[in-house]
C-alpha positions in Angstrom: -10.3 -55.1 35.1 -13.8 -56.5 34.6 -16.6 -56.0 37.1 -18.4 -59.0 38.9 -21.6 -58.7 37.0 -19.7 -58.7 33.6 -17.8 -61.8 34.6 -21.0 -63.5 35.9 -22.6 -62.8 32.5 -19.6 -64.1 30.7 -19.7 -67.2 32.7 -23.4 -67.9 32.0 -23.0 -67.0 28.3 -20.1 -69.4 28.0 -21.9 -72.1 29.8 -25.0 -71.7 27.6 -22.8 -71.5 24.6 -21.0 -74.8 25.4 -24.3 -76.5 26.3 -25.6 -75.5 22.9 -22.6 -76.7 21.0 -23.0 -80.0 22.7 -26.6 -80.4 21.7 -25.8 -79.3 18.1 -22.8 -81.7 17.9 -25.1 -84.8 19.3 -27.9 -84.0 17.1 -26.4 -85.7 14.2 -26.0 -89.0 16.1 -29.5 -88.8 17.7 -31.4 -88.1 14.4 -30.2 -91.4 12.9 -32.7 -93.2 10.8 -33.4 -97.0 11.0 -32.0 -98.9 8.0 -34.1 -100.5 5.4 -35.8 -103.5 6.3 -34.5 -106.6 5.2 -35.5 -110.2 6.1 -34.1 -111.1 9.5 -33.1 -107.5 10.5 -35.1 -104.6 11.3 -38.9 -104.5 11.3 -40.5 -101.6 9.3 -41.8 -98.6 11.3 -45.2 -99.0 12.3 -47.6 -96.1 11.0 -49.1 -94.2 13.9 -52.2 -92.0 13.0 -52.8 -88.4 14.5 -55.7 -89.8 16.7 -53.9 -92.4 18.3 -50.9 -90.0 19.0 -53.3 -87.4 20.6 -55.0 -90.3 22.7 -51.6 -91.5 23.7 -49.9 -88.0 24.5 -53.0 -86.1 25.7 -55.4 -88.9 27.1 -52.9 -90.6 29.6 -51.9 -87.3 31.3 -55.3 -86.0 31.5 -56.3 -89.4 32.9 -53.6 -89.0 35.3 -54.8 -85.5 36.2 -58.4 -86.6 36.7 -57.3 -89.7 39.0 -55.1 -87.6 41.3 -57.7 -85.0 41.6 -60.2 -87.4 42.4 -58.0 -89.1 45.2 -57.4 -85.7 46.7 -61.0 -84.4 46.5 -63.0 -87.6 47.1 -62.1 -87.9 51.0 -63.2 -84.3 51.5 -66.5 -84.9 49.7 -67.2 -88.1 51.5 -66.9 -86.2 54.8 -69.4 -83.6 53.3 -66.9 -80.7 53.5 -67.8 -77.8 51.0 -65.0 -77.2 48.6 -66.1 -73.8 47.1 -63.6 -71.0 47.1 -65.5 -68.9 49.6 -66.3 -72.0 51.9 -63.7 -71.1 54.3 -63.7 -67.6 55.8 -60.5 -66.1 56.7 -61.6 -65.3 60.2 -62.1 -69.0 60.8 -58.5 -69.7 60.0 -55.4 -69.3 62.5 -53.0 -67.2 60.2 -51.3 -64.9 62.7 -52.1 -66.6 65.9 -54.6 -65.4 68.5 -55.4 -61.8 68.8 -55.6 -60.2 72.4 -58.2 -62.5 73.9 -58.9 -64.1 77.1 -57.3 -67.5 76.2 -53.9 -65.7 75.3 -51.0 -66.0 77.4 -50.4 -63.2 80.0 -47.6 -61.0 79.5 -45.0 -61.0 82.4 -45.8 -58.5 85.2 -42.3 -58.1 86.5 -38.7 -59.1 85.9 -39.3 -62.2 88.0 -42.4 -63.3 86.6 -42.5 -66.7 84.9 -45.7 -65.7 82.8 -45.4 -65.1 79.1 -44.3 -68.2 77.6 -40.5 -69.2 76.9 -37.6 -67.2 78.2 -33.9 -67.7 78.7 -31.0 -66.5 80.5 -27.2 -66.5 80.1 
């Protein structure tokens, strides 16, 4: 009898193998070339130079990154906030709730006390 780990590994390997087989089988169909241009049928492929390809494939994502960053940062800059890494000191942030301080809820004094926040009974 095979172990659970071995069965899971075999299942994953068979899934990966079937997926790879499907990709390889469909590669022939996907790599079909356009037929030779004839009058009234296909147009010839346009030549794309490397500079246009880099501008299209690199410039548009970079432009989107800059626009999204500006949309995120511009309101904070307009309010005059400091966006540097050390601008917020961890003591100024409420990470774990209030420590023992005067403003914290008092603990219950006895079993019948209602102080201390939420409580429940059956």
